[in-house]
N, C-alpha and C positions, 0 to 999 in steps of 0.2 A: 668632136664637139668643140667649138671655140671658147676660149676663156671669156670672150666678151659677153657670153650669155650669163655669166655669174652676176647676181644682182649687186654684188659689192665691188665689182671689178674696176670701177671708175677711178679709184685712187692709186691703182697699181700700174707699174710700168712694164712688167714682164709677167708671163704666164706662171701659174703655180707649177712647182717641180712635180713630176709625175709620181714619184715616190711619196712626196708630201700630200699630194692630192688623195692618194690611196690610203695614206696613214691617218689623215684627218677626217676622212669620210665616215659616216655612220649609217648610210642608207641601208647597208646589207643587214643591219639588225633593227634599225628604228622604223623600217617600213611597216612593221606590224602595227604601228600607231596610226596607220592611214585613215581608218574609220573615224577615229577620235579627232585627228587633225582636220578632216573634212567637216565633222560636226562643229568644231570650234570655229573654223572659217565661216561656215554658214551663220552661226550666231553672230560673229563680228561683223559680217556683211549686213545682216538684218539691222544691227545697231547703227552701222554707218549710214544705212538708208534712213532710218528714223531720225538721225540728227542732222540730215541734209548734206552729208559728204558724198553719198552715193544717190544717183536718181533712181526712180523706180525701174526704168529699163535696164540700167547698169546692174542693180541688184538682181533682177530676174536672170539677166545673162550669167552672172556669177553663180547663182543658185543652180541654174540648169547645167552650166559647165561642170560644176563640182559633183553634181549627182551623176553625170555621164562618166567622169573620171572614176567615181566610186565603183560604178558598174564595170567599167574596163579592168580595174584592179581585181574585182571579184571574179571576172571571167578569165583573168590571166592574160589580158591583152595590153597591160601597161608595162612599158618598157623603163625599168629603173636605171638611172645614171649615176655613177660614181662621181662623175665631174660635177653633178649638181648637189653633191655632198650628203644631203639628208632627205627625209620624207617631205619636209615642208617645201623646200626649194624644188624638188621633183614635181609636186603637185601644182605649185604656183606656176612653174615653167610651162607645164602641160596646159593649165588653164589659159595662159596667155596665148599659147599656140592656137587654142580652140576659139577664143573669143576676142583676141586682139588686145589692144591698149587697155581696155577695161579691166582685164586680168591683173594688170599691174597696180590698180587702185585698191585691190584687196588688202594689201599690207599697211595701208594708211592707219596710223594710230596704234600699231603694235610692232613687235620685234620677235625675232626667233627666240629670244630669251623667255618672253612670257608666253609665247606660243608653245614651246616645248614643255614648259612648266605646266601649262593647261592640259596638254595632250596626255602627259604622264598621270596627272591626277584623274582625268576622265578614264583613262585605260585601267588604272589601278582600282578605282572605284568599281567598275564592272567586275573586275577579277576578285575583288574582295567579296562581292555578292555571290559570284560562282563558287568561291571557296567556302563561304558561309553555308551555302546550299549542301555542298559535299560533306562539310563538318557535321551539319545537322543529320545528314543520311547516315554517317558513321555512328553518331550518338544514338540514333533511333535503332540501329542494328545491334549496338552494345546493349542497350536497355532491353531489347527483345530477348537477346540471349541471357541476360541476367535474370529476367522474369522466369524463363524456362528452367534456369538452374538455381532457383532460390533456395531449395532444399538440399542441394548437392554439396556434400562435406569434402573439403580439402584441407591440407595443412596450410596454415598461414606461416610466413617465414620472417625473421629478422636475421640479418647477416647470412642469409640464404640457409639458416639452420631452422629446423622445425620449431615454431614458437607456440602457437595456440591454433586449434581448429577454427576454420571460417567457412563460410559457404562460398561456392564458386560465384554465385550471383552477387554476393557482397564484394568480392574481389573485382568483378567487372564493373560494378558500379563505382569503385574507386577510380577505374579508368575514366568513366564518364564524368566524374567530378573534375578531373584534369581537362578533359575536353570541353566541359561547360566553361571553365575559366578561359580557355583558349578562345571560345566563341565570343565571350564577353570582351576580351582584349581586342579581338578582330573588329567587333562592332564599335568599340571606343576609338580605335584607330581610324575607322571610316569617317568619324566626325571631323577629324583634322585633315583628312585627305580631301573632304567635300567642301573646299574653300577655293574660290576662283582667283587665280593671279592674272587673268586676262585683262589687259589695259595697263599693266604696269610698264609696258613696252621694254626698252632695254635695261633700265634701272631707275629712272627718275619720273616716270609717268609720261604724258604726251600733252602737247599743246592744243590738240584738237578737243572739241566738246563731246568727248565719249560719255557713254552711260554704262558704267561697269556693273551697276545693279541689274541692268537690263540683260547683259550677256550672262551674267551669273544665274539669273532666273531661267533664262532660255536653255542653259546647259545642265539645269538641275542641281546647281550648287546651292548651298545654304546661305552663302554671302560672298562678297569679294574680300580679298585680303586687304589688311589695314595699311601696309607699308610696301611702297614699290621696291625698295631695295631688297627687303626680305623676300618679296613675292618671287623674284627671279633667281635668288640664290639659295632659297630654302630647299633642303632635301630631308629635313627631319621626318616628314611623313613617310618617305621610302625607308629611312632607317628604322622607323617604329614598325612599319610592316614586316621588315625582315627580322626584327626582334621578335615580333609575334610568331612568325613563321619558325624562327629558331627554337623557340619554347615549344611550339607545337610538335616540330620534328624530334626534339628531345623526348617529348612524351611518347611519341610513336616509336622512337628507338627503344624505350624502356618496354613498351608493350612487345615490340619485336623480340627483345631478349627473353621475355618470359615465354613467348610462343615457341621460340627456337628450343628452350630448355624443355618445356612441357611436351613438345612434339618427339623429343628424343626417346630412345628405348630405355634410357636410365630413369626418366620420369614416367613417360607413357601416360600423361594425363589427358591429352587431347589428340584428336585426329584432325589434320587439316585436309580438306578436299583435294584430290589429285590435281584439279585444275589450277591450284595455286602453288604447286610443287614441281620439281623436275627430278630426273634421274641422273645416274652416274654413267660415264662413258666406258667405265671398266668394271664397276661393281654392281651387278644387276639387282641386288637387294635394296639398294638405296632409295630413299624418298626425301629429298632435300628440301627444307623450307625456304626456298629462294626468295619468296616475296617478302617475308618478314626480315630476312637477312639484307636483302637489297634496301629496303626502307631504313633499316638501321644504319647502313653505310651512307645513304643519301643524307642523313641528318648532318654529317660532317660538311657536306657540300654547301647546305643552306646556312649553317652556322659561319662557314667561310665567307659567304656573301655578305653576312652582317658585319664581319670584321673588315671586308673590303670597303663597304660604304662608309663605315666610321673613319676609317683610315683616309679614304677619299676626301672627306669634308674637314678633316681636323685642322688643316693648316690653310685654308682658303680665306682670303680677305673678301670683304664685300666688294662688287656684288657677284654677277656671273663670271665664271671661269671656264676655259675649255676643259678642265679636269672633269666637269660635270657630264661630259659625253660618256664617261666611264660609268655612270650610275645605271644605264639602261639594261646592259647585259646581265648584271647581278639581279636586278629586279625581275627581268623576264625569265631568267632561269629559276629563281626562287619560286615565282608563280607557277611555272610548268612543273617543277618538282613537287611542290605541295600538292597540287591538284592531282597529279599521278598517284602520289602515295595515299592520299585520302580516298581516291577512287578504288585503289587496290584494297584498302582496309574496309571501306564501306561494303564492298562486295564480299570479302572473305569473313569477316568477324561473325555475321549471323549464321554462316555456314559451318562454324566450328562445332565439332561433335566432342562432348566430354566423355572421357572414359571413367565413369563414376566409381566403378569398383577399384580401379587403381588409385584414384584420388583418396577414397575412403581408407584403403589399406595403407597409403603413405601417411594419412592424418593420424593413423593408429600407432605410428611408430615415433620414437623420440620423446616420449613422456609429455605429450602436447597438452594434457590436462593437469599438469603440475600446479599451474597458477589456480585452477579450480580447487584443488585440494587446500591450497594456502588460503584462499577465500573462505573455504568451509571452516578451517580452523579459526579464522578471524571472527567468523559468525558465532563460534563457540566460546568467544571471549579471550582468545589468545592473541597478544599483540602481533602485528604483522611481521616484524623482524624475527620474532621467535618462530612464527608459523613458517617463514621462509627457510629458517634453518632446519626445521623438522622435515619439510618437504625435501629439502636438499639431501638430507640423510636418507630419505625414503628412496629418492632417485638413485643415490649411490648404491643402495641395496639392490635396486632393480637392475642396475647395470651389472652387478655382481652375479645376480641370479637369473639374468636375462628375462625378466619379468617386467611388463609395464604396470603402471599403478593399478588399473582396473583388473589385472590378472592376479594380484595379490590377495590373499585371504584377509579377513577382518583381523585375525590374530597377527598376521604379519604386519598390517599397518598399525595396530595398537602398540606395537613394541616401540614405536617412535612417539606416540601421543596417546594417552588413555581418553583423550577428548573425542577420538574417532569412534563413531558408532556405525551401525548397519546402513544408515540413511546416506552415508558417504558415497555409495556406489551410484546414487542418483545423479551426482555431480561429476563422477569420473568417466562416464561414457561420453563419446563424442557428440551424440545427439543432445545429451543433457548439457554439455558445455556450450554449444552454440545456441540452444534454446534459452539458457540462462541469460544471455546478453540481449534481452528484449527491450532496450531502451532505444531512443531516438538515435539513429546513426550506427546501431549495433548490428551484429551479424545474425541475429536470430532470423529464421525464415519468414516470419510474419513482418519483421521490420524491413527485410530486404524486399518483400512484395510491395510494402507501402512506399518505400523509397523509390522503387522502380516506377511506381504510378506517379509519384511526384515529378520524377525526372521526365517522364513521358508527357505529363501535362505541361511542363515548363517549355519543352521544345514545340509543343503544339500551339503555343501562344505567340510564336515568332512571325 
């Protein structure tokens, strides 16, 4: 393919070096933008027709040609050329082959700089909506499981040490709170993605009488961007998206860590369905939680893309620079990774089986109701710090005698404080402990049930 076909070749006296041509080309990865590139071109052509730059017949030829090219790409009949560098020039060259000189008029009043910025925003907007749907599906599954397990008692941990008993449903709803904030961040990011840079041209705008508000409306944008320099050089929206994705993947990684621990024989809190696990090539007894492990690992990949994009942009002067060709692969891989991880979790979480007896047994170890005893003493008029010391001595006695607090007799407990009466045992049981936390946001089963309903109602309103 001759260098003469390059739209910008007129200024050059020798062809591009073959290595440089391959090194600077982006078509191998940016061709996934074809659908949005064609949509942007259709909107641009419609606007050019309205302002009188394209005749009706020219616009109709461009429209027909672009739709045929779209179908060729869908059918796998389109030949992508590295010589033509990117998705934009490939489609434009094919359009010119199909409809002749009219195809060359399509680029009037725009540049590849505003064209690619528009394509990325259109593509990312669609993928944000797809990710939002998967995130909603994961939240719905998490809430469903939480509702089923509203009364299931398990140990709550700090420092991975037994702290206080909670319900499994309450723990799951803590996950949902993280996911809810992730969803809100995603939707907030979408607002800044959904602004049209089309018409900013290379950097300064154009002398043609274009209508940027028309193209913005045709493409479903909320408005056109305000400044042509910023329009073509801004990648804040992509950085913001990968920041959202990094926080989401950090959350999924935390969930994964808990699932891996809980599925181990040492915890034995849950059973993951076989379809989400794999075996060992040498140890036939193994059932490995590969899905959560892999999701945990992929968090580093997405966080790395955030660092790549921030580093990519940190030293760029205005306006567009070739550096920005490096923005697409991190964006694309972040999108693919996040969607796959969300799909895996949305499928897996509702199918988790709680091993309730093991959870209950674990919650009964480690003096998990010690705080309840301290609260009991405070209600008897003892200052909290004194109550804390009394309970600490009770626990030390329990460690020595290998008795938990509710296993001790009233006489044993009263040796530490005469304020303790028979009613103390109502507060020292696991059931009594969780039920006592019956305030908004607490772990009491009735509060968990109400919280699950509120969470379900919230996602139903989307």
